[in-house]
N, C-alpha and C positions, 0 to 999 in steps of 0.2 A: 569590547567583550562585553558590551548593552545588548548586541548586533545577537551572538551568542548566545547567551539566556534566550531572549526574545524568541529567536528559535526553537529551541528546546521548550521552554513553555509552552509554545504553538503545536508542539508535536505531544507535548503529553497530554495537551489539552485537546486533540483530536484523538488520542489513544483512551485516553478517558471515556471520552465521547463513543469509541466505538463498543468500548468493553459494557460499558451502562445501558445502549441499547440492547444488544446483545443478550446480555445475563438479562432485560425487560420481555424482551419477546420470550424466549426460551421460559421463564419463571412464567409468566402469564400467557396459562390456557385458554384464555377466554377473549383474548387479543386476534385470534382466526377469525375471516370471513371464509367462506367456502364461496367458490367460482365451481364453473363447468366443470366436469372431464377434459373435454377438450383444450377447454383455456390453463388447464390444471395444467396439461403432457405440455402443453407450446410454452410456458412461462419456463417447468421444466428446463425444456428443448434449448430455452434461450438463455438461460442460465448459465446451464451447461457448455454451450458456443461460445459464450465471451469468455469463459473461465478462461477454457480452454486457447483461446485465440487472445487474451489481454493478457497473462499471465509469462506464457514466455516471450509472446511480444514485448512487453513492455522490459524487460531483463534484455531480451539479446539490444532493442533498441536503446537502453540505456548501455550498453557494455557497450556499444559503437558510438554513440555519442560521445562518451568517458574518454575514448579513446580519442577521438577529434581535439574534445579540449583539452588534451596533455600536448599537443603542438605549439597550441597558443603561449606566445613569448613570457606575454605583460601576468602578472601571478591575481591581481585584484581581478582581470578578465576573466581569466579560470577560475576564480574562485565564484563569482556571481551566475557564471555560465552551468558551474556543476550546480549549485542550490537550484537553479531550475530543474537542472535535472533531475536530483533528488525531489523536491517541491512534487516534481511529473509521476515520480514513482511512486510516493507516497497517495497523489488523487487516485489515482489509478487504482490502487488498493482499495481505496476508502469506498471509490464509485462501486467498487465491486462487490464489496462488503457490505453496503447498505442493501444493493438489488436482491443480495440473496437474503439480507432480512426479510425485504418484501416478496419476498416469492415463498419465502418459509411461513408469511402470516399469511399467503394470498391461498398456499395449496398446502401446508403441515409438511413441507418435504423434508424430511429429518434429512436429507444430503444438503439443502440449507444452510443448516447449521453446521456441519461438517465442513463444508464451505467457507463459512463464516471464523469457525474457528482456525481451517488453514489459515486466512486472507490476516488473521490476526497476528498470530504467527510471523509470517511473514513480515507482517509491519511491526514486530518486535525487532526484528533482523536486520532491520535495515537501519537501527538506530544512527541518528548522524551525530556523527564525533569527528575530533579532526585528526584522530589515527585514520580513522574510515575514509578520509576526504583526502589524506594524505600517500594513501596505501592505495588507494583507488585513482588517484592520480599520478602516480609512481615517484612522489617524492621518498628521498630519504635522509630517515630521520637522522637525532644525533647521536640516538644509539647505532644506529648503524654506520654511521661512518667514523667512526672513532675502533 
């Protein structure tokens, strides 16, 4: 049980760091540095392209990887592999969120904060719980068996 509490505390720490940094960037208008117009456009295009490729790609990859993990016979191996998939899923969201904050700081792009808010919501919906793991792994709970 200690490992599950540690994992949850790590998730909560990342969530609060993301939330705090987003609120700081949003509330502090003096933190914006201005860059040239061409650089601003390029950064915004890069952000949009990374989001359009990264989010669906991460979701499709994790779904296929979980389907492969389901076929493994050993439960501890499945749990470790699922945990790695979960951490990679969260890492992609965190990297995109941090990049959107950086782009918002450099370009004052309002879409950067909207993308950040959407990524924060996705981060909330990937809350690591035992029931989510058993659901994604296709394991039946005690209630379903009776």
